[in-house]
N, C-alpha and C positions, 0 to 999 in steps of 0.2 A: 440692258439697267438705265444706263442713262436718261432713255429717251423715257422710261416709266418714273424717273424722277422727275426729269423736267416737263413731263403729263401733270403731275401730281403738283410742282409750282404755279403751270399756268390754273389751275383750278384753283390754290392760295393767291391769283394774281387776280382773277376774273372774282372772286370773294371779295377782293380788299375791295376795286373799282367797283363793284354793285353794290357793297355796303355804303362807301363813298357816295356814289350817284343817288340812292336811297335816302342819306341823309341831307344830301344839296334837296333831294327834291321835298322832301318834308318840312324845311327849313323853309324854302320859300312858299309855303302853303301857311307854315305856322305864325311866320312872321306878319303879314297883311292881315290874321285873325288878331292878332292882339294891336296892333295899330288901328284897323276896326271897330274891335272890342273899348278900347281906350276914348278914342276922338268921336268917333261918330256915335255909339250908343252911349258914351260917358259914363263908362262900367268896366273899367280895366280889368282883365283876367291876371292873377297870377301866375299860373303854366304856363304861356306862350313863351317868356322869357328863359327860363331856367332848360325849359326843352329844347331852345333854338339854341341854347349856349353848350347843353348834351351833344345837338346834334353836327355842331361847329367842330368839336374836338374829335368826333368819329369821324368826321368830313378830312379831319387834319392829318391824325395819325393813320389812319388805314390807306388815305391820301398818296400819303406822302412815301407808304411803303412801295405802292406800286408807283407812282412815280419812279421810284429809285429801280427798281425793275427795268420801266420803261427807257429810262435813260431822260426824262422828263423834270429833272430835280434840277435846283439852280446851282451850278458851277463855273466858277471862274477856269475860265482853262486858259488867260492869256500868258502864264508863266509855261504851264505845260505843252502848250502846241507852239513854243518856241526850243523847249528841247529836243536835243538832239535823241534818237528812238532808243538808244542803250540809258539814257537816263529816268525814261517816262514810265518803264516796268518798273522799275525800285519805287518811284513814285508814284505809282499806281497803288503799291505793297503798304507804302506809309499811308495814304490815304483809306484803304481795306482797313485795317491797323485800328485806324483814328474813327473810322465809321463803328465798327468794333466797339472798340472801347465807350463811342458814346450809348449804343445801343444796350450794350450792358449794364451801363450808368440807369440809366431809365428804366429798364426793366426792374433792376431791383430796387431802386428805390420808387419805381414807380410802383410795382406791388407792396412795398413797403406802407405805401399811402393811401393803396386800397384798404390795404386790413387794418391800417391805422383809423380809418375813416369810416368802415361798415358800420358801426355802430352809430353813429349822428343819420339824420337825415334833414332833408331841404325842408325848410320852414313851409316854400310855395307848395312843395310836394312832400308829405310827411310818411308817403308811404315807398318813396326811393333812396336807399339809403344812400350818403356823399361818396362810398365807395364806389357803389356803378358808375356814377358819373367821373370817374377818375380811371375804369379800366381800359380803356382804349390807349392811354398811355403806354405801360409794359405790355399789351397785345400787339400794338400797332409798333412798337420798337422792335419784338418779337420776330413780328413778318419781316421787318425791312434787315435785320440780320440772318433770317433766314435768307433775303434776296444780297445777302452781300456775300455771306458763304458760297450763293450759288455762283455767283458774279467768278469768284476767287477760284470755283471747283471747274465749271464748264465755258465760264469766259463770259461777256455779256450777251445779254438775250435783248436786247433791243430791237434786233431783226423779226424777231418770233412772229409769226403770224397773227397770235391770240395779242399778243403786244401793241403792233402795227393795227391802224384801225382804218385803212385805205386797201385792206388786203380783201385777197379772193382765196377763201378758204381751198377750194379746186384744185388754185396752182402751189398755193404751200404745201398740200400733203399729197404724198405719192397716190396716185389712181391705181386702184386695185383694180387686178384682171377679171375679164369677163367671165362667168362662171364659178371665181375663187370663191 
């Protein structure tokens, strides 16, 4: 059962990674288009900036969830590294509780923000409700919350093959016997 849950969370992690990667890829295409249109052609397009900002929000919140699972998030460990082993675990629980509180706060108030702004449209993109631009906040926080609970239940997942970028899947997964 544990492996099924972890495999499902691996898929969620990969979804976050690919979504964040696609967002930054398209941002790096859209921003030069906007600069080219404004300074070379002399006719500034209205759509590149809001789309690039939306993609940055997607990258930030979904990328943060993936970074948390991978242990690549910013952490100040100067104090915890100097603590005796007996105090490290209680402090880890305090950190996890704080992360849960922050995630729940952003999920609740981010969802209220999304729902409260669904009736408004962006001036530059009248077809796009403002609520969609805020949707990555509660969604990314929900994914982060899932990864926090995963860490509390199953321990750190920083060394899973899917999380390490220098992995060789053949080494990480058990070999299946021939003829099986």
